[in-house]
N, C-alpha and C positions, 0 to 999 in steps of 0.2 A: 545235410540237415542233422541236427543233434538228435540223438536217440531218445532223449526225454520228450522232445517235441513230437517225434514220430509216435511215441506211445500215447500222447495226448490227442493227436489226430485220430488214431484208431479208437480210442475211448469215446471221443465225440461222435464218431460214426456209429458205434454201438448204441450210445445214448439216443441218437437221432431216430433209431429204429424202435425206441420205447417211449413214445410221447406221453404215456401215462406217468412218467417220472416228473413231468412238469404240470404245475397247476397255475393257471393264469388268474390273477385276482382282479386287477384293474389295468385297463389299457385303452388307448384311443387309436383310431385309424381313419384313413381317408379312403372311401370306396368310389371308384370311377365306374358309374353305371352307364347304360346306353345313352341316357339323355342328360345326365348331370352328375356331378360329384357330390358325395354326402359325407358328413362327419358322423362317425359312429364309434361306439365303444361299450365297455363294460365298467361300471362303477358301483361298488358296494353290492355286487351280485345282480345288478339290474342293468339291462341293455338300454341304450339310447341311440337314436338315429335322427338326423336332421331332415329326412325325407317326409313329405306330406302324408304318405300312407301310414308311416309309423305313428305320427301324431294322432291319427284317427283310430287306428287299430291296435297299437301297442306291439306290433310285429310287422316285419317287412322282409322283402327278398334279400336285402343287404345283411340283415341280422341272421336270417336263416342260412345264408351262404357261409358266414363266419361260424355259425354253430356247427355246420357240417365240417368245415375245415379244422376247427379247433376242438371238436367234441371230446376227445380223450384228455384234453388239457384244461377243460372248464370245471370250476367248482360246482358241486351239486346245486347250490342256490342260484345258479346262473339262469334259471327259468327256461330250460330247454323244453319246448312243447313236444308232446309225443309224436305229432305228425312230421317232425323234422327228420 
C-alpha cells in the first residue's frame, strides 16, 4: 500500500474519533422500525418523519434515535429536545 494512502487512513481514523468536526445540515434516511419502515430526515434545521406519531406530536422514537446517534454532528437549530 502506498505510504500516502496509509497516512490518509490513519487521519480518517483520528477524524472518526472527533465527530464534532462534522456538522450535518440536510439528510434523509430510511428507518426500519419494529412494525414498519419510515422515511425521515433533517431539512433546513427541522426534522421530518413519515410515521403517524410524528404527524401528531412533532417528535417520535425514530427522530429521537437519530438525535442520540448524531448529537455531536447536528447543528444547534436541529431542535434537539432537552429530554433526548
